[in-house]
MARBA-3410 file (N, C-alpha, C, O; in Angstrom, 1 decimal):
238
-91.5,-7.8,-63.4,-92.8,-8.2,-63.7,-93.2,-8.3,-62.1,-92.2,-8.2,-61.4 ~ -94.8,-8.7,-61.3,-95.1,-9.4,-60.2,-95.7,-10.6,-60.7,-96.3,-10.6,-61.8 ~ -95.4,-11.7,-59.7,-96.1,-12.8,-60.9,-97.5,-12.8,-60.1,-97.5,-12.4,-58.9 ~ -98.6,-13.2,-60.6,-99.6,-13.1,-60.0,-100.1,-14.5,-59.6,-99.5,-15.4,-60.2 ~ -101.3,-14.8,-58.5,-101.7,-16.1,-58.3,-102.3,-16.3,-59.7,-102.5,-15.5,-60.6
-102.9,-18.2,-59.5,-103.7,-18.6,-60.2,-105.2,-17.9,-61.0,-105.4,-17.8,-62.2 ~ -106.1,-17.4,-60.0,-107.2,-17.1,-59.7,-106.9,-15.8,-60.3,-107.7,-15.8,-61.3 ~ -106.4,-14.8,-60.3,-105.5,-13.6,-61.1,-105.0,-13.8,-62.8,-105.0,-12.9,-63.7 ~ -104.6,-15.2,-63.0,-104.5,-15.4,-64.0,-105.8,-16.1,-65.0,-106.0,-16.1,-66.2 ~ -106.4,-16.6,-64.2,-107.9,-16.8,-64.7,-109.3,-16.1,-64.6,-110.4,-16.4,-65.0
-108.7,-15.0,-63.7,-109.7,-13.9,-64.2,-109.5,-13.2,-65.8,-110.3,-12.9,-66.6 ~ -107.6,-13.0,-65.6,-107.6,-12.5,-66.9,-107.7,-13.0,-68.3,-107.6,-12.4,-69.4 ~ -107.8,-14.3,-67.9,-108.7,-14.6,-69.3,-109.4,-14.9,-69.8,-109.5,-15.5,-70.9 ~ -110.7,-14.1,-68.5,-112.6,-14.0,-68.5,-112.9,-13.3,-70.0,-113.8,-13.4,-70.8 ~ -111.1,-12.1,-69.8,-112.0,-10.5,-71.2,-110.9,-10.5,-72.2,-110.1,-11.4,-72.3
-111.0,-8.9,-73.2,-110.0,-8.7,-73.7,-109.4,-8.0,-73.4,-109.6,-6.9,-73.9 ~ -108.1,-8.1,-72.3,-106.7,-7.0,-71.6,-106.9,-6.0,-72.5,-107.2,-5.0,-72.0 ~ -106.7,-5.9,-73.8,-106.8,-5.3,-74.4,-107.1,-3.9,-74.7,-106.5,-2.9,-74.9 ~ -108.4,-4.4,-74.8,-109.6,-3.6,-75.2,-109.8,-3.0,-74.2,-109.4,-3.3,-73.1 ~ -110.9,-1.5,-74.8,-111.6,-0.3,-74.1,-112.3,-0.9,-74.3,-112.6,-1.6,-75.3
-113.0,-0.8,-72.9,-115.0,-1.2,-72.6,-115.4,0.4,-72.4,-114.7,1.4,-72.0 ~ -116.7,0.3,-72.8,-117.3,2.0,-72.3,-117.8,1.4,-70.8,-118.1,0.2,-70.6 ~ -117.9,2.8,-69.6,-117.6,3.1,-68.3,-118.2,1.5,-67.5,-117.8,0.5,-66.9 ~ -119.3,2.0,-67.8,-120.0,0.9,-67.5,-119.9,-0.5,-67.4,-119.6,-1.0,-66.3 ~ -120.0,-1.3,-68.6,-119.3,-2.4,-68.7,-118.4,-2.8,-67.8,-118.5,-3.8,-67.0
-117.1,-1.6,-68.0,-115.6,-2.0,-67.8,-115.7,-2.0,-65.9,-115.1,-2.8,-65.3 ~ -116.7,-0.9,-65.2,-117.0,-2.3,-64.3,-117.9,-2.8,-63.3,-118.0,-2.7,-62.1 ~ -118.6,-3.4,-64.0,-119.4,-4.6,-64.6,-118.3,-6.3,-64.2,-118.2,-7.3,-63.5 ~ -117.6,-5.3,-65.4,-115.9,-6.3,-65.5,-115.2,-6.5,-64.0,-114.9,-7.6,-63.5 ~ -115.2,-5.1,-63.4,-114.6,-6.0,-62.5,-115.4,-6.3,-61.3,-114.8,-6.5,-60.2
-116.6,-6.3,-61.3,-117.4,-6.5,-60.0,-116.8,-8.2,-60.5,-115.9,-8.7,-59.8 ~ -117.5,-8.8,-61.7,-117.3,-10.4,-62.4,-116.2,-11.0,-61.9,-116.4,-12.0,-61.3 ~ -114.8,-10.4,-62.1,-113.5,-10.9,-61.9,-113.3,-10.2,-60.6,-112.2,-9.6,-60.6 ~ -114.0,-10.0,-59.5,-113.0,-9.9,-58.6,-113.1,-11.0,-57.4,-114.1,-10.8,-56.7 ~ -112.3,-12.4,-56.9,-112.6,-12.9,-56.9,-111.6,-13.4,-55.3,-111.1,-14.5,-55.1
-111.7,-12.0,-54.3,-111.3,-12.3,-53.2,-112.4,-13.0,-52.6,-113.6,-13.4,-52.9 ~ -111.1,-13.1,-50.9,-112.8,-13.5,-50.3,-113.3,-12.4,-48.9,-113.8,-12.5,-47.8 ~ -112.8,-11.5,-49.9,-113.1,-9.7,-49.2,-113.9,-9.2,-49.4,-114.0,-10.0,-50.3 ~ -114.7,-8.6,-49.5,-114.5,-6.9,-50.0,-114.5,-5.8,-50.9,-115.1,-4.7,-50.8 ~ -113.7,-6.4,-51.9,-112.7,-5.6,-52.8,-112.9,-4.2,-52.9,-114.0,-3.8,-53.2
-112.1,-3.4,-52.6,-111.6,-2.6,-52.9,-111.9,-2.2,-54.8,-111.4,-2.9,-55.7 ~ -113.1,-0.7,-55.1,-112.8,-0.7,-56.8,-111.9,1.3,-56.8,-112.2,2.2,-56.2 ~ -110.7,1.1,-58.0,-109.8,1.1,-58.1,-110.0,2.3,-59.6,-110.3,1.6,-60.6 ~ -109.9,3.4,-59.9,-109.6,3.9,-61.0,-108.1,4.9,-60.5,-107.8,5.5,-59.5 ~ -107.3,4.4,-62.2,-106.0,5.2,-62.1,-106.9,5.7,-63.6,-107.7,5.1,-64.3
-106.3,7.4,-63.8,-106.3,8.1,-65.1,-104.9,7.9,-65.0,-104.4,7.6,-63.9 ~ -104.0,7.9,-66.4,-102.8,9.0,-66.4,-102.7,9.3,-67.7,-102.8,8.7,-68.8 ~ -102.4,10.5,-67.1,-102.9,11.9,-67.6,-101.5,12.6,-68.2,-100.3,12.4,-67.7 ~ -101.7,13.5,-69.3,-100.4,13.9,-70.1,-100.5,15.5,-69.3,-101.1,16.5,-69.5 ~ -99.5,15.2,-68.1,-99.2,16.0,-67.5,-97.7,15.6,-66.9,-97.2,14.5,-66.5
-97.1,17.4,-67.1,-95.6,17.0,-66.2,-95.7,16.7,-65.0,-96.9,16.6,-64.8 ~ -95.0,16.5,-63.8,-95.4,16.4,-62.8,-94.6,17.3,-62.2,-94.9,17.8,-61.1 ~ -93.3,17.4,-63.1,-92.0,18.2,-62.8,-92.7,19.6,-62.5,-92.1,20.2,-61.6 ~ -93.7,20.4,-63.1,-93.7,21.7,-63.2,-95.1,21.8,-62.3,-96.3,21.6,-62.7 ~ -94.8,22.2,-61.4,-95.7,23.3,-60.5,-97.3,23.8,-61.4,-98.2,24.2,-60.8
-97.3,23.9,-62.3,-98.5,24.7,-62.9,-98.6,23.6,-63.3,-98.7,23.8,-64.5 ~ -98.7,22.9,-63.2,-99.3,20.9,-64.0,-99.9,20.0,-62.9,-100.6,19.1,-63.4 ~ -100.0,19.9,-61.6,-99.7,19.3,-61.0,-101.4,19.8,-60.6,-101.9,20.9,-60.3 ~ -102.1,18.3,-60.8,-103.9,17.7,-60.5,-103.8,17.0,-59.2,-103.2,16.0,-59.0 ~ -104.4,18.0,-57.9,-104.4,18.1,-56.7,-106.3,18.8,-56.9,-106.7,19.6,-57.8
-107.3,17.9,-55.2,-107.8,18.4,-55.1,-108.6,17.3,-54.3,-108.2,16.2,-53.9 ~ -109.8,18.0,-54.3,-111.2,16.6,-53.5,-112.2,17.1,-54.0,-112.5,18.3,-54.2 ~ -113.1,15.4,-54.2,-114.2,16.0,-54.3,-115.1,15.2,-54.2,-114.9,14.0,-54.5 ~ -116.1,15.5,-53.8,-117.6,14.5,-53.3,-118.5,12.8,-54.1,-119.5,12.8,-54.8 ~ -117.8,11.9,-53.7,-118.2,10.6,-54.4,-119.8,9.7,-54.0,-120.0,8.7,-53.4
-120.6,10.6,-54.5,-122.1,10.6,-54.5,-122.6,9.3,-53.2,-123.6,9.3,-52.5 ~ -121.9,8.7,-53.3,-121.9,7.2,-52.9,-120.4,6.9,-51.7,-120.5,6.0,-50.9 ~ -119.8,7.4,-51.7,-118.1,7.4,-50.6,-118.4,6.3,-50.8,-119.3,5.6,-51.1 ~ -116.7,6.2,-50.5,-115.8,4.4,-51.1,-116.4,3.3,-50.3,-116.5,2.1,-50.6 ~ -116.7,4.0,-49.1,-117.0,1.7,-49.0,-116.1,1.7,-47.4,-116.0,0.8,-46.6
-115.5,3.4,-47.4,-114.4,2.6,-45.8,-114.8,4.0,-45.3,-115.1,5.1,-45.8 ~ -114.8,3.0,-43.5,-114.9,3.7,-42.6,-113.3,4.8,-42.2,-112.2,4.4,-41.9 ~ -113.6,5.8,-42.3,-112.7,6.6,-42.9,-112.4,7.9,-41.2,-112.9,8.9,-40.7 ~ -111.1,6.8,-40.7,-110.9,8.2,-39.5,-110.1,9.4,-39.8,-109.2,9.6,-40.6 ~ -110.7,10.2,-38.6,-110.1,11.3,-39.0,-109.2,12.5,-38.2,-110.1,13.0,-37.6
-108.5,13.0,-38.0,-107.4,13.5,-36.8,-107.7,15.2,-37.0,-107.7,15.6,-38.2 ~ -107.8,15.9,-36.3,-107.9,16.6,-35.9,-106.9,17.7,-35.2,-106.7,17.7,-34.0 ~ -106.4,18.2,-35.9,-105.9,19.7,-34.7,-105.9,21.2,-34.4,-105.2,22.2,-34.8 ~ -106.8,21.1,-33.8,-107.6,23.0,-33.6,-106.7,23.1,-32.2,-105.9,22.3,-31.7 ~ -107.2,24.3,-31.7,-106.6,24.9,-30.4,-108.5,24.1,-29.3,-109.7,24.0,-29.5
-107.6,24.0,-28.3,-108.3,23.6,-27.4,-110.0,23.8,-27.4,-110.8,22.9,-27.1 ~ -110.7,25.5,-27.7,-111.9,26.0,-27.7,-112.3,25.1,-29.0,-113.1,25.6,-29.8 ~ -112.0,24.3,-29.2,-112.2,24.3,-31.1,-112.6,23.1,-30.7,-113.6,23.2,-31.4 ~ -112.7,21.7,-30.2,-111.9,20.2,-29.7,-113.8,19.4,-29.8,-114.3,18.5,-30.6 ~ -114.3,20.2,-28.7,-115.7,19.4,-29.0,-116.6,20.0,-30.2,-117.5,19.4,-30.9
-116.0,21.2,-30.2,-116.7,21.4,-32.5,-116.4,20.3,-33.0,-117.3,19.7,-33.6 ~ -115.2,19.6,-32.9,-115.0,19.1,-34.2,-114.9,16.9,-33.2,-114.5,15.8,-33.5 ~ -115.2,17.3,-32.4,-115.6,16.1,-31.4,-117.0,15.8,-31.9,-117.1,14.9,-32.7 ~ -118.1,16.4,-31.6,-119.5,16.7,-32.5,-118.9,16.1,-34.0,-119.0,14.9,-34.2 ~ -118.5,16.7,-34.8,-119.0,16.5,-36.0,-118.5,14.9,-36.5,-118.9,14.6,-37.6
-117.8,13.9,-35.8,-117.2,13.0,-35.8,-116.2,12.5,-36.4,-116.1,11.5,-37.2 ~ -115.0,14.0,-35.6,-113.8,13.0,-35.5,-113.1,13.0,-35.0,-112.7,13.9,-34.4 ~ -112.4,11.3,-35.0,-111.6,10.0,-34.3,-110.9,10.2,-33.3,-110.8,9.4,-32.4 ~ -110.2,11.7,-33.5,-108.6,12.0,-32.8,-108.8,13.5,-32.6,-108.6,14.1,-33.7 ~ -109.0,14.4,-31.5,-108.8,15.6,-32.2,-107.7,16.3,-30.9,-107.8,15.7,-29.8
-106.9,17.4,-31.0,-105.3,17.4,-30.3,-105.1,18.7,-31.0,-105.6,19.1,-32.0 ~ -104.3,19.2,-29.9,-103.8,20.5,-30.2,-102.0,20.6,-30.5,-101.4,20.3,-31.5 ~ -101.7,21.1,-29.5,-99.9,21.7,-29.5,-99.5,19.4,-28.6,-98.8,18.5,-29.1 ~ -100.4,19.5,-27.4,-99.9,17.9,-26.8,-100.3,17.0,-28.2,-99.4,16.0,-28.2 ~ -101.3,16.9,-29.5,-101.6,15.8,-30.3,-99.6,15.3,-31.2,-98.8,14.4,-31.4
-99.7,16.5,-31.4,-98.5,16.7,-32.3,-97.2,15.8,-32.0,-96.5,15.0,-32.6 ~ -97.2,16.7,-30.3,-96.2,16.0,-29.3,-95.7,14.9,-29.8,-94.5,14.5,-30.1 ~ -97.0,14.3,-29.6,-97.4,12.8,-29.1,-97.0,11.3,-30.5,-96.8,10.1,-30.6 ~ -97.1,13.2,-31.6,-96.9,12.2,-32.6,-95.4,12.4,-33.2,-95.0,11.4,-33.7 ~ -94.6,13.4,-33.3,-93.0,13.8,-32.9,-92.2,12.8,-32.6,-91.4,12.2,-33.2
-93.0,12.3,-30.4,-92.9,11.3,-29.9,-92.4,9.8,-30.2,-91.5,9.1,-29.7 ~ -93.6,9.6,-31.2,-93.9,8.3,-31.4,-95.6,7.5,-31.7,-96.1,6.4,-31.9 ~ -95.9,8.8,-31.6,-97.5,7.7,-31.8,-98.4,7.0,-32.9,-98.2,7.3,-34.1 ~ -99.1,6.4,-32.5,-99.1,5.4,-33.4,-99.8,6.6,-34.4,-100.1,7.7,-33.8 ~ -100.1,6.5,-35.8,-100.6,6.9,-36.9,-101.8,6.6,-36.9,-102.2,6.6,-38.0
-103.0,6.2,-35.9,-104.0,5.9,-36.1,-105.4,7.0,-36.6,-106.3,7.6,-36.0 ~ -105.1,6.9,-37.8,-106.0,7.5,-38.8,-105.3,7.5,-40.1,-104.2,7.4,-40.5 ~ -106.6,7.8,-40.6,-106.5,8.1,-42.4,-106.3,9.5,-43.3,-105.9,9.6,-44.5 ~ -106.8,10.6,-42.2,-107.2,11.6,-43.0,-106.9,12.3,-41.5,-107.1,11.7,-40.5 ~ -106.1,14.0,-41.7,-105.8,14.7,-41.1,-106.1,16.4,-41.5,-105.8,16.9,-42.6
-106.8,17.1,-40.2,-107.4,18.4,-40.9,-106.8,18.9,-39.6,-106.6,18.4,-38.5 ~ -106.7,20.3,-40.2,-105.2,21.3,-39.2,-106.9,22.3,-39.2,-108.0,22.1,-39.9 ~ -106.5,23.6,-38.1,-107.1,24.6,-38.3,-105.8,26.0,-38.9,-105.4,26.2,-37.7 ~ -105.2,26.8,-39.5,-104.5,27.0,-39.8,-103.7,27.6,-38.7,-102.5,27.6,-39.0 ~ -104.0,28.1,-37.6,-103.3,28.1,-36.6,-102.6,27.0,-36.1,-101.5,27.1,-35.5
-103.2,26.3,-36.3,-102.0,24.7,-35.8,-100.6,24.9,-37.0,-99.4,24.8,-36.7 ~ -100.9,25.0,-37.7,-100.2,23.8,-39.2,-98.5,24.8,-38.4,-97.5,24.3,-38.9 ~ -98.3,25.9,-37.6,-97.0,26.0,-37.0,-96.5,24.6,-36.7,-95.6,24.0,-37.3 ~ -97.4,24.0,-35.4,-97.2,22.8,-35.0,-96.8,21.7,-36.5,-95.7,21.5,-37.1 ~ -97.9,21.4,-36.7,-98.8,20.6,-38.0,-97.1,19.9,-38.9,-96.6,18.9,-39.2
-96.7,21.7,-38.8,-95.6,21.6,-40.0,-94.2,20.8,-39.8,-93.6,20.1,-40.6 ~ -93.9,21.1,-38.6,-93.0,19.4,-37.9,-92.8,18.7,-38.1,-91.7,18.2,-38.3 ~ -94.0,18.1,-38.0,-94.3,17.0,-38.4,-94.6,15.9,-39.9,-95.4,15.0,-40.1 ~ -93.4,16.5,-40.8,-94.0,16.8,-42.5,-92.7,16.2,-42.9,-92.3,16.2,-44.0 ~ -91.8,15.3,-41.4,-91.6,13.9,-41.9,-91.8,13.0,-41.9,-91.3,12.1,-42.5
-93.0,13.2,-40.9,-93.7,11.8,-40.2,-94.9,11.6,-41.4,-94.8,10.6,-42.2 ~ -96.1,12.6,-41.4,-97.0,12.7,-42.5,-97.1,12.7,-43.6,-98.0,12.2,-44.3 ~ -96.3,13.3,-43.9,-95.7,13.5,-45.8,-95.2,11.7,-46.9,-95.0,11.2,-48.1 ~ -95.1,11.5,-45.4,-94.6,10.2,-46.9,-95.6,9.1,-46.6,-95.3,7.9,-46.9 ~ -96.9,9.4,-45.8,-97.8,9.1,-45.8,-99.2,10.1,-46.3,-100.4,10.1,-46.1
-98.5,10.7,-46.9,-99.6,11.2,-47.1,-101.2,11.7,-46.5,-102.3,11.7,-47.0 ~ -100.7,12.2,-45.1,-101.6,12.3,-44.0,-101.2,14.5,-43.7,-101.6,15.2,-42.8 ~ -100.4,14.9,-44.6,-100.1,16.8,-44.4,-100.6,16.9,-44.6,-100.6,16.9,-45.8 ~ -101.7,17.0,-43.8,-102.8,18.7,-44.1,-102.9,19.8,-44.9,-101.8,20.5,-44.9 ~ -103.6,20.1,-45.6,-102.9,21.4,-46.9,-104.9,22.0,-47.3,-106.0,21.6,-47.2
-104.1,23.2,-47.6,-105.2,23.9,-48.2,-105.6,23.5,-49.1,-106.8,22.9,-49.0 ~ -104.9,23.5,-50.4,-105.5,22.9,-51.5,-106.0,22.3,-52.0,-106.4,22.3,-53.2 ~ -106.5,20.9,-50.3,-107.3,20.1,-49.8,-108.3,20.4,-49.5,-109.3,19.8,-50.0 ~ -108.4,21.2,-48.7,-109.3,21.6,-48.0,-109.9,20.1,-46.5,-110.8,19.4,-46.1 ~ -107.7,20.7,-45.8,-107.7,19.9,-45.0,-107.0,21.0,-44.1,-107.0,20.7,-42.9
-106.4,22.0,-44.5,-106.4,23.8,-43.4,-107.6,24.1,-44.0,-107.9,24.1,-45.2 ~ -108.3,24.5,-42.9,-109.4,25.5,-42.4,-110.0,25.5,-41.4,-110.1,24.8,-40.4 ~ -110.7,26.8,-42.0,-110.9,27.1,-40.4,-112.6,26.4,-39.5,-112.9,26.2,-38.4 ~ -113.2,26.1,-40.7,-114.1,25.4,-40.2,-114.3,24.2,-40.2,-115.0,23.6,-41.1 ~ -113.5,23.6,-38.9,-113.3,21.8,-39.1,-114.5,20.7,-39.4,-114.6,19.6,-40.1
-115.8,21.7,-38.4,-116.9,20.7,-39.0,-116.9,20.5,-39.8,-116.5,19.3,-40.1 ~ -117.6,21.6,-41.0,-117.6,21.3,-41.8,-116.3,19.8,-42.7,-116.6,18.9,-43.5 ~ -115.2,20.3,-42.0,-114.1,19.8,-42.6,-114.6,17.6,-42.7,-114.6,16.5,-43.3 ~ -114.7,18.4,-41.5,-115.2,17.0,-41.1,-115.9,15.6,-41.2,-115.6,14.4,-41.3 ~ -117.3,16.6,-41.1,-118.4,15.9,-42.0,-118.6,15.4,-43.3,-119.3,14.4,-43.5
-117.7,16.4,-44.7,-118.0,16.2,-45.7,-117.3,14.7,-46.0,-117.8,13.7,-46.5 ~ -115.6,15.0,-45.4,-115.1,13.4,-45.7,-115.1,12.7,-45.3,-114.3,11.9,-45.7 ~ -116.1,12.4,-44.3,-116.6,11.4,-43.6,-118.1,11.2,-44.4,-118.6,10.1,-44.3 ~ -118.7,12.3,-45.2,-119.9,11.6,-46.0,-118.9,11.1,-47.4,-119.1,9.9,-47.8 ~ -117.9,11.8,-47.9,-117.6,10.5,-49.0,-117.0,12.0,-50.3,-117.4,12.3,-51.4
-116.4,12.3,-49.6,-115.3,13.6,-50.0,-114.1,12.8,-49.8,-114.0,12.0,-48.9 ~ -113.1,12.9,-50.9,-111.8,12.1,-51.0,-111.1,13.4,-51.8,-111.4,14.4,-52.4 ~ -109.4,12.5,-51.2,-108.2,13.8,-51.7,-108.0,13.0,-53.1,-108.4,11.8,-53.1 ~ -107.3,13.6,-54.8,-107.1,13.3,-55.5,-105.4,14.0,-55.8,-105.3,15.2,-55.4 ~ -104.9,13.8,-56.1,-103.6,13.7,-56.4,-102.6,13.2,-57.2,-102.4,12.0,-57.2
-101.6,14.0,-58.2,-100.8,13.0,-58.9,-100.1,12.9,-58.6,-99.7,13.6,-57.8 ~ -99.0,11.1,-59.3,-98.1,10.6,-58.7,-96.5,11.1,-59.0,-96.7,11.9,-59.9 ~ -95.7,11.0,-59.0,-95.0,11.7,-60.1,-94.7,11.5,-61.2,-94.0,12.1,-61.9 ~ -95.6,10.0,-61.4,-94.9,9.6,-63.2,-96.8,10.4,-64.0,-97.1,10.5,-65.2 ~ -97.4,10.8,-62.8,-98.9,11.8,-63.7,-100.4,11.0,-63.5,-101.3,11.2,-64.3
-100.2,10.1,-62.3,-101.5,9.6,-62.7,-101.9,9.5,-61.0,-101.3,9.3,-60.0 ~ -103.1,9.6,-61.5,-103.8,9.9,-60.1,-105.1,8.5,-59.7,-106.1,8.1,-60.2 ~ -104.7,8.3,-59.2,-105.4,6.5,-58.2,-106.2,7.5,-57.3,-105.7,8.5,-56.7 ~ -107.5,6.9,-57.2,-108.6,7.1,-56.5,-109.7,5.6,-56.1,-110.0,5.0,-57.1 ~ -109.9,5.4,-55.1,-110.5,4.6,-54.9,-112.6,4.6,-55.5,-113.1,4.5,-54.4
-113.5,4.7,-56.2,-114.2,4.4,-56.2,-115.3,4.0,-55.6,-116.4,4.5,-55.8 ~ -115.1,2.9,-54.8,-116.3,2.4,-53.6,-116.0,0.6,-53.9,-115.0,0.1,-54.3 ~ -116.9,0.1,-53.7,-116.3,-1.3,-53.2,-117.1,-2.3,-53.7,-118.3,-2.2,-53.8 ~ -116.5,-3.6,-54.3,-117.4,-4.5,-54.9,-119.1,-4.8,-54.7,-120.0,-5.2,-55.5 ~ -119.0,-4.6,-53.7,-120.5,-5.0,-53.0,-120.9,-4.3,-54.1,-121.0,-4.9,-55.2
-121.1,-2.6,-53.9,-121.8,-2.3,-54.5,-122.4,-2.1,-55.6,-121.7,-1.9,-56.6 ~ -123.8,-2.1,-55.8,-124.2,-2.0,-57.1,-123.5,-1.0,-57.8,-123.0,0.0,-57.5 ~ -123.7,-1.9,-59.3,-123.5,-1.1,-60.5,-123.4,0.4,-61.0,-122.6,1.1,-61.6 ~ -124.9,0.6,-60.3,-125.3,2.5,-60.7,-124.3,2.2,-60.1,-123.3,1.8,-60.6 ~ -124.4,2.6,-58.3,-123.3,3.2,-57.8,-122.3,3.8,-58.4,-122.0,5.0,-58.7
-121.6,2.2,-58.4,-120.0,2.5,-58.8,-119.2,3.2,-60.1,-118.1,3.6,-60.3 ~ -120.8,3.0,-60.9,-120.7,4.3,-62.1,-120.6,5.9,-61.6,-119.7,6.7,-62.0 ~ -121.8,6.1,-60.7,-121.9,7.3,-60.4,-120.7,8.1,-59.8,-120.4,9.2,-60.0 ~ -120.3,7.3,-59.3,-118.6,7.2,-58.8,-117.9,8.0,-59.9,-117.7,9.2,-60.0 ~ -117.7,7.1,-60.6,-116.5,6.8,-61.4,-116.6,8.5,-61.9,-115.9,9.6,-61.7
-117.7,8.2,-62.6,-119.0,10.0,-63.0,-118.2,11.1,-62.6,-117.6,11.8,-63.4 ~ -118.2,11.3,-60.5,-118.4,12.7,-59.8,-115.5,12.7,-60.1,-114.6,13.5,-60.1 ~ -115.9,11.6,-60.3,-114.0,12.1,-60.4,-113.9,12.2,-61.2,-113.0,13.1,-61.3 ~ -114.3,11.4,-63.0,-114.0,12.2,-63.9,-114.6,13.1,-64.0,-113.7,13.6,-63.4 ~ -115.3,13.9,-64.1,-115.3,15.6,-64.0,-115.1,16.1,-63.1,-115.7,17.2,-62.8
-114.1,15.4,-62.5,-113.0,16.7,-61.6,-112.0,16.8,-62.3,-111.6,17.9,-62.7 ~ -111.4,15.5,-62.8,-110.8,15.5,-63.6,-109.7,16.6,-64.6,-108.7,17.2,-64.8 ~ -111.4,16.1,-65.0,-111.7,16.5,-66.6,-111.2,18.7,-65.9,-110.1,19.3,-66.1 ~ -112.4,19.2,-65.3,-113.2,20.3,-64.8,-111.1,20.7,-64.6,-110.6,21.5,-65.4 ~ -110.7,20.2,-63.8,-109.4,21.0,-63.1,-107.5,20.6,-63.7,-106.4,20.6,-63.1
-108.1,20.4,-65.7,-106.9,20.0,-67.0,-106.1,21.6,-65.9,-106.5,22.3,-64.9 ~ -105.0,21.5,-66.7,-103.9,22.3,-66.2,-104.1,23.3,-67.9,-104.0,22.8,-69.0 ~ -104.2,24.4,-67.6,-103.8,25.1,-69.2,-102.9,24.8,-69.5,-103.2,24.1,-70.5 ~ -102.2,24.8,-69.4,-99.6,23.9,-69.7,-100.4,23.1,-70.8,-100.5,23.4,-72.0 ~ -101.1,21.5,-70.1,-100.9,20.7,-70.1,-101.3,20.7,-71.7,-102.0,21.5,-72.2
-100.6,19.4,-72.4,-100.7,20.1,-73.6,-100.9,18.8,-74.2,-100.6,17.8,-73.5 ~ -101.5,18.5,-75.8,-102.2,17.1,-75.7,-102.8,16.7,-75.7,-103.9,17.3,-75.6 ~ -102.8,15.5,-75.6,-103.7,14.2,-74.9,-103.7,14.7,-73.4,-102.9,14.6,-72.5 ~ -105.0,15.1,-73.4,-105.2,15.2,-71.3,-105.1,13.6,-70.9,-104.1,13.2,-70.5 ~ -106.1,13.0,-71.0,-106.7,11.8,-70.4,-105.4,10.3,-71.2,-105.6,9.5,-72.2
-104.8,10.4,-70.8,-104.1,9.2,-71.8,-104.5,7.4,-71.7,-104.4,6.5,-72.6 ~ -104.8,7.3,-70.7,-105.5,6.1,-70.4,-106.5,6.4,-69.1,-106.6,7.5,-68.5 ~ -107.2,5.3,-69.0,-108.3,5.0,-67.5,-108.7,3.4,-67.4,-109.0,2.8,-68.4 ~ -108.6,2.8,-65.6,-108.0,1.6,-65.5,-108.4,1.8,-64.8,-108.1,2.7,-64.0 ~ -109.6,0.3,-64.7,-110.5,0.6,-63.2,-110.8,-0.9,-62.7,-111.4,-1.7,-63.5
-110.5,-1.1,-61.5,-109.4,-2.5,-61.2,-110.6,-2.9,-59.8,-111.6,-2.2,-59.6 ~ -110.3,-4.0,-59.2,-110.2,-4.3,-57.4,-109.4,-3.7,-57.2,-108.9,-2.7,-57.7 ~ -108.9,-4.8,-55.9,-107.5,-4.6,-55.0,-107.4,-6.1,-55.7,-106.2,-6.2,-55.9 ~ -107.8,-7.0,-56.0,-107.1,-7.8,-56.4,-106.5,-8.9,-58.3,-105.8,-9.6,-58.9 ~ -108.1,-7.7,-58.2,-108.8,-8.0,-59.8,-107.6,-7.8,-60.6,-106.5,-7.3,-60.2
-107.8,-8.1,-62.0,-106.9,-6.9,-62.9,-107.6,-5.6,-63.7,-108.7,-5.2,-63.6 ~ -106.7,-5.1,-64.4,-107.0,-4.0,-64.8,-107.7,-3.8,-65.8,-107.2,-4.5,-66.6 ~ -108.8,-3.0,-66.3,-109.9,-3.0,-66.9,-109.8,-2.1,-67.7,-110.3,-1.2,-67.1 ~ -109.4,-1.7,-68.9,-109.3,0.1,-70.1,-111.0,0.3,-70.3,-112.0,-0.4,-70.8 ~ -110.8,2.0,-69.7,-112.3,2.2,-70.0,-111.6,3.2,-71.2,-110.4,3.7,-71.2
-112.8,3.3,-72.4,-112.8,3.9,-73.3,-112.9,5.6,-73.1,-113.9,6.3,-73.0 ~ -111.6,6.1,-73.0,-110.9,7.8,-72.6,-111.4,8.3,-73.8,-111.2,9.5,-74.0 ~ -111.9,7.8,-74.6,-112.7,9.2,-76.1,-113.9,8.9,-75.6,-114.6,8.9,-76.6 ~ -114.5,8.8,-74.8,-116.0,9.2,-74.4,-116.3,9.5,-73.0,-117.2,9.4,-72.2 ~ -115.5,9.6,-73.0,-115.2,10.1,-71.3,-115.9,11.7,-70.6,-116.0,12.0,-69.4
-116.2,12.4,-71.7,-117.3,13.4,-71.7,-118.5,13.0,-71.4,-119.3,13.6,-70.6 ~ -118.9,11.3,-72.3,-120.5,11.0,-71.6,-120.3,10.3,-70.5,-121.3,9.8,-70.0 ~ -119.0,10.1,-69.6,-118.8,9.5,-68.3,-119.3,10.5,-67.0,-120.2,10.5,-66.1 ~ -118.1,11.5,-67.6,-118.6,12.6,-67.0,-119.5,13.6,-66.8,-119.2,14.4,-65.9 ~ -120.4,13.8,-67.3,-121.9,13.9,-67.7,-122.4,13.1,-66.8,-122.0,13.5,-65.7
-122.9,12.5,-66.7,-123.6,11.8,-65.9,-123.7,12.5,-64.5,-124.6,12.1,-63.8 ~ -122.9,13.5,-63.9,-122.7,13.6,-62.8,-122.3,14.9,-62.5,-121.5,15.4,-61.8 ~ -123.8,15.4,-63.9,-124.1,16.7,-64.0,-125.5,16.7,-63.7,-126.2,17.7,-63.7
END
């Protein structure tokens, strides 16, 4: 287990770490317990009752957070030359075609957080799998990042749409804002992702689906959310 600093240990003593709190109370605790000298990200972690080894139980997609994540997202677009102006006007930070793919293959810095590609560019982008894949940057149709409407995709992701996917342990980690966000904003963002996670439950997943939900700030301790009331949380997003 990693050793935590003094301020973390002090924060962890200020609440019952074994208890599960209503979502709003849990998020209020996260804000109160944050101690870093920067605006920490607030993250939600869903531990799901799925088998990540089975293709029909993978949980992956995108969801729009009503208040965004608080992070300025840098978006790259791989598209033919006649689509470059459209992508740039929509707000893309890096735009290119085969030449951009070649530059990345040769070691160009990955100065973007998300990559979007038109379908006809995937033959080139696919060659970058060993570079983009491990960093979670490979465009994928299920994530809405392989599309013919690049302008719409750029605007949506810049406006608060995020991608989510389970890891190899069946956990889904998602940012839901910053400590500086108002409590209502964090609650509404959590409601949006909770509603989405419940919506995409794989039909083949057996038993309890959401086994636990924890919220925390970048440096702060995790606070458990009462998963028995997740339907009530999700209902806030409707």
